[in-house]
Gaussian input, Z-matrix of N, CA and C with variables (Angstrom, degrees):
# hf/3-21g

backbone

0 1
 N
 C     1     B1
 C     2     B2     1     A1
 N     3     B3     2     A2     1     D1
 C     4     B4     3     A3     2     D2
 C     5     B5     4     A4     3     D3
 N     6     B6     5     A5     4     D4
 C     7     B7     6     A6     5     D5
 C     8     B8     7     A7     6     D6
 N     9     B9     8     A8     7     D7
 C    10    B10     9     A9     8     D8
 C    11    B11    10    A10     9     D9
 N    12    B12    11    A11    10    D10
 C    13    B13    12    A12    11    D11
 C    14    B14    13    A13    12    D12
 N    15    B15    14    A14    13    D13
 C    16    B16    15    A15    14    D14
 C    17    B17    16    A16    15    D15
 N    18    B18    17    A17    16    D16
 C    19    B19    18    A18    17    D17
 C    20    B20    19    A19    18    D18
 N    21    B21    20    A20    19    D19
 C    22    B22    21    A21    20    D20
 C    23    B23    22    A22    21    D21
 N    24    B24    23    A23    22    D22
 C    25    B25    24    A24    23    D23
 C    26    B26    25    A25    24    D24
 N    27    B27    26    A26    25    D25
 C    28    B28    27    A27    26    D26
 C    29    B29    28    A28    27    D27
 N    30    B30    29    A29    28    D28
 C    31    B31    30    A30    29    D29
 C    32    B32    31    A31    30    D30
 N    33    B33    32    A32    31    D31
 C    34    B34    33    A33    32    D32
 C    35    B35    34    A34    33    D33
 N    36    B36    35    A35    34    D34
 C    37    B37    36    A36    35    D35
 C    38    B38    37    A37    36    D36
 N    39    B39    38    A38    37    D37
 C    40    B40    39    A39    38    D38
 C    41    B41    40    A40    39    D39
 N    42    B42    41    A41    40    D40
 C    43    B43    42    A42    41    D41
 C    44    B44    43    A43    42    D42
 N    45    B45    44    A44    43    D43
 C    46    B46    45    A45    44    D44
 C    47    B47    46    A46    45    D45
 N    48    B48    47    A47    46    D46
 C    49    B49    48    A48    47    D47
 C    50    B50    49    A49    48    D48
 N    51    B51    50    A50    49    D49
 C    52    B52    51    A51    50    D50
 C    53    B53    52    A52    51    D51
 N    54    B54    53    A53    52    D52
 C    55    B55    54    A54    53    D53
 C    56    B56    55    A55    54    D54
 N    57    B57    56    A56    55    D55
 C    58    B58    57    A57    56    D56
 C    59    B59    58    A58    57    D57
 N    60    B60    59    A59    58    D58
 C    61    B61    60    A60    59    D59
 C    62    B62    61    A61    60    D60
 N    63    B63    62    A62    61    D61
 C    64    B64    63    A63    62    D62
 C    65    B65    64    A64    63    D63
 N    66    B66    65    A65    64    D64
 C    67    B67    66    A66    65    D65
 C    68    B68    67    A67    66    D66
 N    69    B69    68    A68    67    D67
 C    70    B70    69    A69    68    D68
 C    71    B71    70    A70    69    D69
 N    72    B72    71    A71    70    D70
 C    73    B73    72    A72    71    D71
 C    74    B74    73    A73    72    D72
 N    75    B75    74    A74    73    D73
 C    76    B76    75    A75    74    D74
 C    77    B77    76    A76    75    D75
 N    78    B78    77    A77    76    D76
 C    79    B79    78    A78    77    D77
 C    80    B80    79    A79    78    D78
 N    81    B81    80    A80    79    D79
 C    82    B82    81    A81    80    D80
 C    83    B83    82    A82    81    D81
 N    84    B84    83    A83    82    D82
 C    85    B85    84    A84    83    D83
 C    86    B86    85    A85    84    D84
 N    87    B87    86    A86    85    D85
 C    88    B88    87    A87    86    D86
 C    89    B89    88    A88    87    D87
 N    90    B90    89    A89    88    D88
 C    91    B91    90    A90    89    D89
 C    92    B92    91    A91    90    D90
 N    93    B93    92    A92    91    D91
 C    94    B94    93    A93    92    D92
 C    95    B95    94    A94    93    D93
 N    96    B96    95    A95    94    D94
 C    97    B97    96    A96    95    D95
 C    98    B98    97    A97    96    D96
 N    99    B99    98    A98    97    D97
 C   100   B100    99    A99    98    D98
 C   101   B101   100   A100    99    D99
 N   102   B102   101   A101   100   D100
 C   103   B103   102   A102   101   D101
 C   104   B104   103   A103   102   D102
 N   105   B105   104   A104   103   D103
 C   106   B106   105   A105   104   D104
 C   107   B107   106   A106   105   D105
 N   108   B108   107   A107   106   D106
 C   109   B109   108   A108   107   D107
 C   110   B110   109   A109   108   D108
 N   111   B111   110   A110   109   D109
 C   112   B112   111   A111   110   D110
 C   113   B113   112   A112   111   D111
 N   114   B114   113   A113   112   D112
 C   115   B115   114   A114   113   D113
 C   116   B116   115   A115   114   D114
 N   117   B117   116   A116   115   D115
 C   118   B118   117   A117   116   D116
 C   119   B119   118   A118   117   D117
 N   120   B120   119   A119   118   D118
 C   121   B121   120   A120   119   D119
 C   122   B122   121   A121   120   D120
 N   123   B123   122   A122   121   D121
 C   124   B124   123   A123   122   D122
 C   125   B125   124   A124   123   D123
 N   126   B126   125   A125   124   D124
 C   127   B127   126   A126   125   D125
 C   128   B128   127   A127   126   D126
 N   129   B129   128   A128   127   D127
 C   130   B130   129   A129   128   D128
 C   131   B131   130   A130   129   D129
 N   132   B132   131   A131   130   D130
 C   133   B133   132   A132   131   D131
 C   134   B134   133   A133   132   D132
 N   135   B135   134   A134   133   D133
 C   136   B136   135   A135   134   D134
 C   137   B137   136   A136   135   D135
 N   138   B138   137   A137   136   D136
 C   139   B139   138   A138   137   D137
 C   140   B140   139   A139   138   D138
 N   141   B141   140   A140   139   D139
 C   142   B142   141   A141   140   D140
 C   143   B143   142   A142   141   D141
 N   144   B144   143   A143   142   D142
 C   145   B145   144   A144   143   D143
 C   146   B146   145   A145   144   D144
 N   147   B147   146   A146   145   D145
 C   148   B148   147   A147   146   D146
 C   149   B149   148   A148   147   D147
 N   150   B150   149   A149   148   D148
 C   151   B151   150   A150   149   D149
 C   152   B152   151   A151   150   D150
 N   153   B153   152   A152   151   D151
 C   154   B154   153   A153   152   D152
 C   155   B155   154   A154   153   D153
 N   156   B156   155   A155   154   D154
 C   157   B157   156   A156   155   D155
 C   158   B158   157   A157   156   D156
 N   159   B159   158   A158   157   D157
 C   160   B160   159   A159   158   D158
 C   161   B161   160   A160   159   D159
 N   162   B162   161   A161   160   D160
 C   163   B163   162   A162   161   D161
 C   164   B164   163   A163   162   D162
 N   165   B165   164   A164   163   D163
 C   166   B166   165   A165   164   D164
 C   167   B167   166   A166   165   D165
 N   168   B168   167   A167   166   D166
 C   169   B169   168   A168   167   D167
 C   170   B170   169   A169   168   D168
 N   171   B171   170   A170   169   D169
 C   172   B172   171   A171   170   D170
 C   173   B173   172   A172   171   D171
 N   174   B174   173   A173   172   D172
 C   175   B175   174   A174   173   D173
 C   176   B176   175   A175   174   D174
 N   177   B177   176   A176   175   D175
 C   178   B178   177   A177   176   D176
 C   179   B179   178   A178   177   D177
 N   180   B180   179   A179   178   D178
 C   181   B181   180   A180   179   D179
 C   182   B182   181   A181   180   D180
 N   183   B183   182   A182   181   D181
 C   184   B184   183   A183   182   D182
 C   185   B185   184   A184   183   D183
 N   186   B186   185   A185   184   D184
 C   187   B187   186   A186   185   D185
 C   188   B188   187   A187   186   D186
 N   189   B189   188   A188   187   D187
 C   190   B190   189   A189   188   D188
 C   191   B191   190   A190   189   D189
 N   192   B192   191   A191   190   D190
 C   193   B193   192   A192   191   D191
 C   194   B194   193   A193   192   D192
 N   195   B195   194   A194   193   D193
 C   196   B196   195   A195   194   D194
 C   197   B197   196   A196   195   D195
 N   198   B198   197   A197   196   D196
 C   199   B199   198   A198   197   D197
 C   200   B200   199   A199   198   D198
 N   201   B201   200   A200   199   D199
 C   202   B202   201   A201   200   D200
 C   203   B203   202   A202   201   D201
 N   204   B204   203   A203   202   D202
 C   205   B205   204   A204   203   D203
 C   206   B206   205   A205   204   D204
 N   207   B207   206   A206   205   D205
 C   208   B208   207   A207   206   D206
 C   209   B209   208   A208   207   D207
 N   210   B210   209   A209   208   D208
 C   211   B211   210   A210   209   D209
 C   212   B212   211   A211   210   D210
 N   213   B213   212   A212   211   D211
 C   214   B214   213   A213   212   D212
 C   215   B215   214   A214   213   D213
 N   216   B216   215   A215   214   D214
 C   217   B217   216   A216   215   D215
 C   218   B218   217   A217   216   D216
 N   219   B219   218   A218   217   D217
 C   220   B220   219   A219   218   D218
 C   221   B221   220   A220   219   D219
 N   222   B222   221   A221   220   D220
 C   223   B223   222   A222   221   D221
 C   224   B224   223   A223   222   D222
 N   225   B225   224   A224   223   D223
 C   226   B226   225   A225   224   D224
 C   227   B227   226   A226   225   D225
 N   228   B228   227   A227   226   D226
 C   229   B229   228   A228   227   D227
 C   230   B230   229   A229   228   D228
 N   231   B231   230   A230   229   D229
 C   232   B232   231   A231   230   D230
 C   233   B233   232   A232   231   D231
 N   234   B234   233   A233   232   D232
 C   235   B235   234   A234   233   D233
 C   236   B236   235   A235   234   D234
 N   237   B237   236   A236   235   D235
 C   238   B238   237   A237   236   D236
 C   239   B239   238   A238   237   D237
 N   240   B240   239   A239   238   D238
 C   241   B241   240   A240   239   D239
 C   242   B242   241   A241   240   D240
 N   243   B243   242   A242   241   D241
 C   244   B244   243   A243   242   D242
 C   245   B245   244   A244   243   D243
 N   246   B246   245   A245   244   D244
 C   247   B247   246   A246   245   D245
 C   248   B248   247   A247   246   D246
 N   249   B249   248   A248   247   D247
 C   250   B250   249   A249   248   D248
 C   251   B251   250   A250   249   D249
 N   252   B252   251   A251   250   D250
 C   253   B253   252   A252   251   D251
 C   254   B254   253   A253   252   D252

   B1=1.4468
   B2=1.5217
   B3=1.3469
   B4=1.4660
   B5=1.5257
   B6=1.3363
   B7=1.4544
   B8=1.5259
   B9=1.3342
   B10=1.4553
   B11=1.5213
   B12=1.3361
   B13=1.4611
   B14=1.5236
   B15=1.3372
   B16=1.4614
   B17=1.5212
   B18=1.3179
   B19=1.4456
   B20=1.5119
   B21=1.3159
   B22=1.4665
   B23=1.5258
   B24=1.2957
   B25=1.4551
   B26=1.5290
   B27=1.3330
   B28=1.4668
   B29=1.5217
   B30=1.3256
   B31=1.4613
   B32=1.5315
   B33=1.3152
   B34=1.4642
   B35=1.5228
   B36=1.3128
   B37=1.4667
   B38=1.5237
   B39=1.3097
   B40=1.4578
   B41=1.5085
   B42=1.3369
   B43=1.4707
   B44=1.5193
   B45=1.3226
   B46=1.4585
   B47=1.5253
   B48=1.3293
   B49=1.4625
   B50=1.5218
   B51=1.3162
   B52=1.4602
   B53=1.5166
   B54=1.3332
   B55=1.4591
   B56=1.5174
   B57=1.3143
   B58=1.4576
   B59=1.5258
   B60=1.3386
   B61=1.4616
   B62=1.5177
   B63=1.3283
   B64=1.4622
   B65=1.5175
   B66=1.3199
   B67=1.4617
   B68=1.5211
   B69=1.3239
   B70=1.4665
   B71=1.5196
   B72=1.3091
   B73=1.4509
   B74=1.5039
   B75=1.3088
   B76=1.4530
   B77=1.5220
   B78=1.3133
   B79=1.4591
   B80=1.5148
   B81=1.3173
   B82=1.4682
   B83=1.5277
   B84=1.3427
   B85=1.4665
   B86=1.5316
   B87=1.3378
   B88=1.4678
   B89=1.5277
   B90=1.3289
   B91=1.4638
   B92=1.5233
   B93=1.3340
   B94=1.4561
   B95=1.5213
   B96=1.3504
   B97=1.4619
   B98=1.5209
   B99=1.3292
   B100=1.4617
   B101=1.5276
   B102=1.3138
   B103=1.4575
   B104=1.5269
   B105=1.3263
   B106=1.4608
   B107=1.5200
   B108=1.3212
   B109=1.4585
   B110=1.5247
   B111=1.3218
   B112=1.4556
   B113=1.5249
   B114=1.3218
   B115=1.4565
   B116=1.5179
   B117=1.3272
   B118=1.4576
   B119=1.5249
   B120=1.3261
   B121=1.4656
   B122=1.5281
   B123=1.3300
   B124=1.4654
   B125=1.5264
   B126=1.3438
   B127=1.4670
   B128=1.5249
   B129=1.3291
   B130=1.4584
   B131=1.5225
   B132=1.3506
   B133=1.4620
   B134=1.5284
   B135=1.3280
   B136=1.4682
   B137=1.5259
   B138=1.3427
   B139=1.4651
   B140=1.5161
   B141=1.3266
   B142=1.4616
   B143=1.5221
   B144=1.3237
   B145=1.4578
   B146=1.5203
   B147=1.3335
   B148=1.4585
   B149=1.5246
   B150=1.3248
   B151=1.4586
   B152=1.5257
   B153=1.3160
   B154=1.4602
   B155=1.5257
   B156=1.3242
   B157=1.4582
   B158=1.5192
   B159=1.3304
   B160=1.4654
   B161=1.5151
   B162=1.3176
   B163=1.4585
   B164=1.5200
   B165=1.3166
   B166=1.4536
   B167=1.5292
   B168=1.3232
   B169=1.4571
   B170=1.5253
   B171=1.3247
   B172=1.4580
   B173=1.5300
   B174=1.3252
   B175=1.4660
   B176=1.5260
   B177=1.3339
   B178=1.4679
   B179=1.5380
   B180=1.3444
   B181=1.4580
   B182=1.5131
   B183=1.3229
   B184=1.4632
   B185=1.5241
   B186=1.3341
   B187=1.4617
   B188=1.5276
   B189=1.3275
   B190=1.4624
   B191=1.5191
   B192=1.3393
   B193=1.4644
   B194=1.5236
   B195=1.3290
   B196=1.4662
   B197=1.5287
   B198=1.3189
   B199=1.4588
   B200=1.5202
   B201=1.3193
   B202=1.4572
   B203=1.5207
   B204=1.3032
   B205=1.4559
   B206=1.5246
   B207=1.3393
   B208=1.4567
   B209=1.5237
   B210=1.3144
   B211=1.4625
   B212=1.5175
   B213=1.3008
   B214=1.4598
   B215=1.5280
   B216=1.3232
   B217=1.4707
   B218=1.5199
   B219=1.3410
   B220=1.4530
   B221=1.5247
   B222=1.3272
   B223=1.4650
   B224=1.5226
   B225=1.3320
   B226=1.4682
   B227=1.5226
   B228=1.3518
   B229=1.4633
   B230=1.5239
   B231=1.3419
   B232=1.4543
   B233=1.5307
   B234=1.3295
   B235=1.4549
   B236=1.5352
   B237=1.3480
   B238=1.4536
   B239=1.5196
   B240=1.3283
   B241=1.4490
   B242=1.5171
   B243=1.3204
   B244=1.4581
   B245=1.5175
   B246=1.3071
   B247=1.4586
   B248=1.5233
   B249=1.3215
   B250=1.4601
   B251=1.5139
   B252=1.3233
   B253=1.4577
   B254=1.4871
   A1=110.61
   A2=116.85
   A3=119.29
   A4=110.87
   A5=117.84
   A6=120.23
   A7=110.17
   A8=116.25
   A9=120.62
   A10=111.05
   A11=116.93
   A12=120.15
   A13=110.93
   A14=117.41
   A15=120.99
   A16=111.27
   A17=117.80
   A18=121.44
   A19=113.54
   A20=116.93
   A21=121.05
   A22=111.10
   A23=115.65
   A24=122.55
   A25=107.84
   A26=117.14
   A27=121.26
   A28=112.20
   A29=117.88
   A30=120.76
   A31=111.22
   A32=117.04
   A33=121.40
   A34=112.37
   A35=117.98
   A36=121.18
   A37=112.20
   A38=118.09
   A39=120.58
   A40=113.16
   A41=119.32
   A42=119.17
   A43=111.54
   A44=115.42
   A45=120.31
   A46=110.72
   A47=115.98
   A48=121.44
   A49=106.97
   A50=115.96
   A51=121.72
   A52=108.83
   A53=117.38
   A54=120.62
   A55=110.89
   A56=116.09
   A57=123.06
   A58=106.71
   A59=116.91
   A60=120.57
   A61=112.51
   A62=116.39
   A63=118.74
   A64=110.00
   A65=115.69
   A66=122.21
   A67=107.22
   A68=116.22
   A69=121.36
   A70=108.69
   A71=115.23
   A72=118.18
   A73=112.19
   A74=113.87
   A75=121.45
   A76=106.93
   A77=115.97
   A78=119.22
   A79=109.92
   A80=115.72
   A81=119.99
   A82=112.91
   A83=117.62
   A84=120.97
   A85=109.80
   A86=115.54
   A87=121.99
   A88=108.27
   A89=115.91
   A90=122.34
   A91=108.33
   A92=116.74
   A93=122.04
   A94=108.30
   A95=116.09
   A96=122.00
   A97=108.08
   A98=116.30
   A99=121.73
   A100=109.99
   A101=114.90
   A102=121.75
   A103=107.64
   A104=116.08
   A105=120.88
   A106=109.68
   A107=115.38
   A108=122.83
   A109=106.82
   A110=116.41
   A111=119.57
   A112=109.33
   A113=115.99
   A114=122.26
   A115=108.00
   A116=116.10
   A117=121.14
   A118=109.55
   A119=116.48
   A120=120.90
   A121=112.70
   A122=117.95
   A123=121.43
   A124=111.28
   A125=117.06
   A126=120.55
   A127=113.57
   A128=116.61
   A129=119.91
   A130=113.54
   A131=117.47
   A132=121.87
   A133=110.92
   A134=116.83
   A135=119.92
   A136=110.36
   A137=115.72
   A138=120.71
   A139=109.11
   A140=115.13
   A141=120.68
   A142=108.36
   A143=115.21
   A144=120.08
   A145=110.17
   A146=115.73
   A147=121.84
   A148=107.69
   A149=115.87
   A150=119.69
   A151=109.05
   A152=115.82
   A153=121.83
   A154=106.77
   A155=115.60
   A156=121.60
   A157=108.21
   A158=116.15
   A159=122.39
   A160=107.78
   A161=116.16
   A162=121.06
   A163=109.34
   A164=115.95
   A165=121.58
   A166=107.37
   A167=116.18
   A168=122.32
   A169=110.82
   A170=116.71
   A171=120.46
   A172=108.98
   A173=117.72
   A174=121.43
   A175=113.01
   A176=117.99
   A177=122.11
   A178=111.74
   A179=117.30
   A180=121.02
   A181=114.32
   A182=116.86
   A183=121.14
   A184=109.81
   A185=116.20
   A186=120.87
   A187=108.63
   A188=115.71
   A189=122.40
   A190=111.15
   A191=116.39
   A192=121.07
   A193=108.28
   A194=114.89
   A195=120.31
   A196=108.44
   A197=116.54
   A198=121.55
   A199=108.45
   A200=116.95
   A201=122.02
   A202=110.57
   A203=115.27
   A204=122.67
   A205=105.49
   A206=116.71
   A207=119.68
   A208=110.38
   A209=115.22
   A210=122.53
   A211=111.18
   A212=118.28
   A213=121.22
   A214=112.79
   A215=116.95
   A216=119.60
   A217=111.27
   A218=117.12
   A219=120.33
   A220=111.41
   A221=117.02
   A222=120.54
   A223=109.29
   A224=116.97
   A225=120.45
   A226=111.41
   A227=117.20
   A228=120.67
   A229=110.99
   A230=118.17
   A231=120.88
   A232=110.91
   A233=116.11
   A234=120.74
   A235=111.97
   A236=117.14
   A237=120.76
   A238=116.35
   A239=118.09
   A240=120.31
   A241=110.79
   A242=117.59
   A243=123.31
   A244=108.56
   A245=115.58
   A246=121.46
   A247=107.58
   A248=117.55
   A249=121.04
   A250=110.00
   A251=115.82
   A252=121.46
   A253=109.70
   D1=-40.71
   D2=-179.71
   D3=-65.37
   D4=-37.35
   D5=176.71
   D6=-62.15
   D7=-41.89
   D8=178.38
   D9=-62.24
   D10=-43.28
   D11=-179.57
   D12=-65.77
   D13=-42.22
   D14=-178.38
   D15=-66.78
   D16=-31.13
   D17=-179.31
   D18=-99.54
   D19=18.94
   D20=-176.01
   D21=-62.15
   D22=137.23
   D23=175.97
   D24=-88.15
   D25=124.01
   D26=-176.71
   D27=-53.93
   D28=-32.24
   D29=-179.20
   D30=-66.03
   D31=-33.17
   D32=-178.12
   D33=-91.15
   D34=-23.02
   D35=-171.68
   D36=-78.65
   D37=-40.20
   D38=179.87
   D39=127.44
   D40=-63.53
   D41=-179.15
   D42=-65.50
   D43=157.93
   D44=177.13
   D45=-65.64
   D46=-36.97
   D47=177.09
   D48=-141.43
   D49=142.99
   D50=-175.86
   D51=-144.41
   D52=140.47
   D53=-179.48
   D54=-140.55
   D55=134.11
   D56=174.02
   D57=-92.05
   D58=113.03
   D59=-177.49
   D60=-85.02
   D61=-45.81
   D62=-174.01
   D63=-160.67
   D64=146.49
   D65=173.46
   D66=-135.31
   D67=124.50
   D68=178.87
   D69=-131.19
   D70=150.33
   D71=180.00
   D72=-155.49
   D73=160.57
   D74=175.42
   D75=-151.96
   D76=130.83
   D77=-177.93
   D78=64.59
   D79=-125.61
   D80=-177.51
   D81=-104.04
   D82=16.63
   D83=-178.77
   D84=-119.80
   D85=134.02
   D86=178.59
   D87=-128.32
   D88=135.60
   D89=173.78
   D90=-111.65
   D91=134.18
   D92=-179.34
   D93=-126.77
   D94=127.69
   D95=178.20
   D96=-105.74
   D97=121.68
   D98=179.75
   D99=-126.40
   D100=161.21
   D101=176.37
   D102=-135.33
   D103=140.62
   D104=179.87
   D105=-132.11
   D106=144.27
   D107=174.49
   D108=-119.36
   D109=135.13
   D110=-176.97
   D111=-153.95
   D112=178.89
   D113=176.44
   D114=-123.14
   D115=131.49
   D116=178.89
   D117=-64.83
   D118=130.46
   D119=-176.83
   D120=-68.25
   D121=-30.19
   D122=-177.02
   D123=-81.76
   D124=-53.88
   D125=-174.67
   D126=-88.69
   D127=-21.58
   D128=-176.06
   D129=79.78
   D130=5.87
   D131=-178.70
   D132=-84.50
   D133=142.12
   D134=176.69
   D135=-77.85
   D136=152.18
   D137=175.30
   D138=-151.51
   D139=162.03
   D140=174.72
   D141=-131.02
   D142=153.45
   D143=-177.27
   D144=-146.53
   D145=138.10
   D146=173.22
   D147=-101.37
   D148=147.86
   D149=178.91
   D150=-144.11
   D151=139.26
   D152=172.84
   D153=-112.32
   D154=126.17
   D155=179.66
   D156=-113.61
   D157=130.46
   D158=177.78
   D159=-108.90
   D160=122.98
   D161=178.51
   D162=-118.85
   D163=134.52
   D164=176.88
   D165=-116.79
   D166=131.54
   D167=-176.56
   D168=-109.76
   D169=150.04
   D170=174.70
   D171=-87.31
   D172=-178.28
   D173=-176.78
   D174=-64.92
   D175=-21.16
   D176=178.57
   D177=-86.45
   D178=0.76
   D179=179.73
   D180=82.83
   D181=11.21
   D182=179.12
   D183=-92.14
   D184=147.63
   D185=179.03
   D186=-66.34
   D187=122.47
   D188=-179.67
   D189=-98.41
   D190=-33.77
   D191=-179.57
   D192=-153.37
   D193=150.15
   D194=178.07
   D195=-143.32
   D196=138.72
   D197=179.38
   D198=-142.22
   D199=149.93
   D200=-178.64
   D201=-127.69
   D202=144.44
   D203=172.34
   D204=-125.89
   D205=119.25
   D206=-177.08
   D207=-130.08
   D208=175.63
   D209=-176.11
   D210=-103.22
   D211=51.81
   D212=-175.86
   D213=-55.70
   D214=-42.20
   D215=-179.37
   D216=-62.44
   D217=-42.06
   D218=-179.01
   D219=-67.33
   D220=-34.42
   D221=176.48
   D222=-62.53
   D223=-45.84
   D224=178.79
   D225=-60.92
   D226=-40.90
   D227=179.59
   D228=-65.70
   D229=-35.12
   D230=177.51
   D231=-64.24
   D232=-27.47
   D233=-178.95
   D234=-91.56
   D235=5.18
   D236=174.11
   D237=98.46
   D238=0.49
   D239=178.61
   D240=-80.01
   D241=150.51
   D242=176.76
   D243=-116.45
   D244=130.10
   D245=178.66
   D246=-99.10
   D247=124.13
   D248=178.00
   D249=-145.37
   D250=165.10
   D251=179.12
   D252=-108.61

């Protein structure tokens, strides 16, 4: 999976630009830090986003669980939205 991510073709991946910064793992857990640059389809404004993906594998090497942590709020702020309570 990491080879696939590192060799991802921007046309197939989605973002206009995408970069794999780091992948670390221990045992059956791997963390991958990526960054993407794109343009919002509605406003036409550019934005960038960092994401950390946690993958857990079973003994056969298959992905058992996957979770993502991203900067959704910061992306919205880059596009001019204000978050308030």
